[in-house]
N, C-alpha and C positions, 0 to 999 in steps of 0.2 A: 504495500501500501503507499504511494508517493505524498508525501508532505503535500500543504498545497505551496512552500515555496520552493519545491520541486519540480511542480507543475505545472509551474506556469511557463509562459514564455520568456524565450531569452532577453537579456536586458533590452538592446536595441530596438526589438519589437516588441516588446512589453510597454511602453510608452503609447504608441499608437494602440495597441489592443484593449489596455487600461481605457485610454481614453474614448473609442469608440462604443465600449462596454457601457461607462457610464454616460455617453449621451444617450442610448437606449434607456438605460434604466432611468434616467430623468425624464425622457419624452414621455415614456409608457407610463408614470404613476403620477405624470401633472395631466396628462390627458386625461384619466381616468377620474382624477379628483378632478378640472376642472369640464367634464363634461356634465358632470351631475351637480356642480354648480352653475353653470351656464344653463341649463335644464330647469333648475329651480328658481333661479330670476327670472326667466323669460315668460314671458305673458302665456295665457294656454294658446295652442296653434303656431306657433312659434319654438317650442321648446326644444325639439328636434334642432332645428338650424342656430340656434341661439347655443348649446351644447356645443354643436362644430364650431360657430365662430370662437365661443371663449377656451377651444382647443388648438385653434391656429393662432391664436394671440398670444397664449401664454406657454404652450409646452415647448416648443425650440426654444422659449428663453430659460425653462430650467434646463432643458435637456444641455443647453450651452454651460449652464452655471455647473451641472454636475460632469461634464466631459472635460472644463478647464480644472477641476478638484482634480481627478483623478485623473489626468498627464500632469498637475504638480507632484501629485503622490507618487508615481512610477518614475516621473524623472528622480525626485530625493530618493525614492529607493534604491533606484541603479546607482546614483552617488554614494548611498552606502554601504551596497554589496562591490563597488569598485574599491572606496576608503579601505572597507574591512575585510576584502577577502572572503568573503563568506555569507551566507543567508542563512538567516535565522530569525526568531520574532520580534528581535529588539531593532532589526532595520525597518520593519513596518510602523511598529512604535515609535520610532525617530523620525521617517518619513512623515507619520499622521501628527505628530506637532509642529514640524517643519512647515505643513502643507497647511495648515488653521493658521498658523503665526504670519507667514507669506501674504496670506488672503488678508489679515486684517493690519496691515502695517500704515496705511494711510489713517485709522483712524486713531495711533496713538500707540505708546510704549504699554500703558494699562489693558487696551484693549488687544495688542498684537499676544501681551503673556497669557491672558485667559484663552483666546482663541486655541494658544500652543498648548496651553493644557487641557481644554477640553476633545482638542487630535488625539494626545495620548494616551488620555483614560479611555477614547473611544474605541482607537485599535487597540489599544491594550484589553479592554473587553473582548472586543472580535477575535481577538487572535487566543485568548484564552478560551473564549467557549468552542475557537476552532482544534484544539489541542486537547479540550475534554472529549468535546465528539469524537476524534480519531482513537484517542485509546481506550473511550466506550466500546466504539466499532470495533475494536482488535481484541478486548477480551471477550466479547460477546463470540464472536467468528473462532476464538480459540474453544472457547466452553462447546461451542455447536460440533467443530471439530472435535472433539474428544469426547461427545457424546453419540457421536455417530461413529466412531472408531469402535468406541464400548458395546452399541449397539451389534456391531460386526463382529467381534470377538468370539467364538464358537467358547461353549461352556469346560471350564477347565485348564484354559490357558489363560495367562495372566499378560496386563499388558506390556510389562517386562519383556513378554517372549516376544508381541508384537513388535516393540520397535528395535529388535534385535540385544536386547539387555542379556546379561548372563545371569540364568537361577539358579541358586546353591541345590544341591539335590539334599535331601531331607530322608533321613532314614526311622524306621519305626524302633524308638529304644526298648517299648514293651516287649515287642519280637524278641528283638537280642539278648533283651533279660530273660524272658523265658526257656530263650533254647540254651544260653550258657549255666543257668541255675539248675535244670533238668539233671536226670541223671545219663538218658539216651543223646544228649546235647552234650556231655562231658564226654562221652564216650566214641561219638563221632565225632569229634572236632575236627575242622576241618584249619590247615594253613595255608596261607593266601603266600605268593610269590609272584614276583613279578620282576618281569625281564624288561630289557632292553628296548622292545618295541610297545611295552605298554599291555600288552596281554596279559592276564593271572590264571595261574595254575592253583588248580586244589589238589592238597594231598593229605592221604588220609593217615593220620597215625598210629591208630588204635588198632592195626590189623600189621601182624607180620608178613613176610614173603613167606609162601608155601614154600617145605623142602623139595630139596632139587632131588629126585630117584635115582637110584643107583641099580646098576643089572649085575654086581657081583654076587653070584651063588658061593656059599661056602659049603 
């Protein structure tokens, strides 16, 4: 899953892309708002034409304002990427503060500082919400993957065996104690030897070798 920084366009093309996207959002949002306002303020019989006229008068203006904001934001973002040589949420936060302050330079120092603070806080909230959404999505995806893997595992097979992990062998302690404690168990006790190849040979120690027959007659 790519992060929002890595999924964006490269830096020279990012300015035009963000400016166009911001213009579209501003124009569409203003069109919806001013259509309702124009129809509400127009007399009966001319509500639709009044709404369309309100869109034509106001939607391009708001789209241009959004495009200016988006272009300046992407310009400052590219400058931060070039200066810091990395892309992280701090670039967006600093770019938002710089954009808000730059757009309010003609209103004085107090308005510039206030707009910069608002822009930085707004971008910090947006970046924080984006990071939390990405983390929540990755955790949910991992949980769904583990549930699906656990549902497809046959009975008696552990998850460690599915993912290639070694599972230690367990032996029954009760059976070994019963075999060693009984009389037949001590009589037929086995001795295990292991050769170089790893195979085991079982030798019975309780039996002696049978006598060798002789064919001598006295």
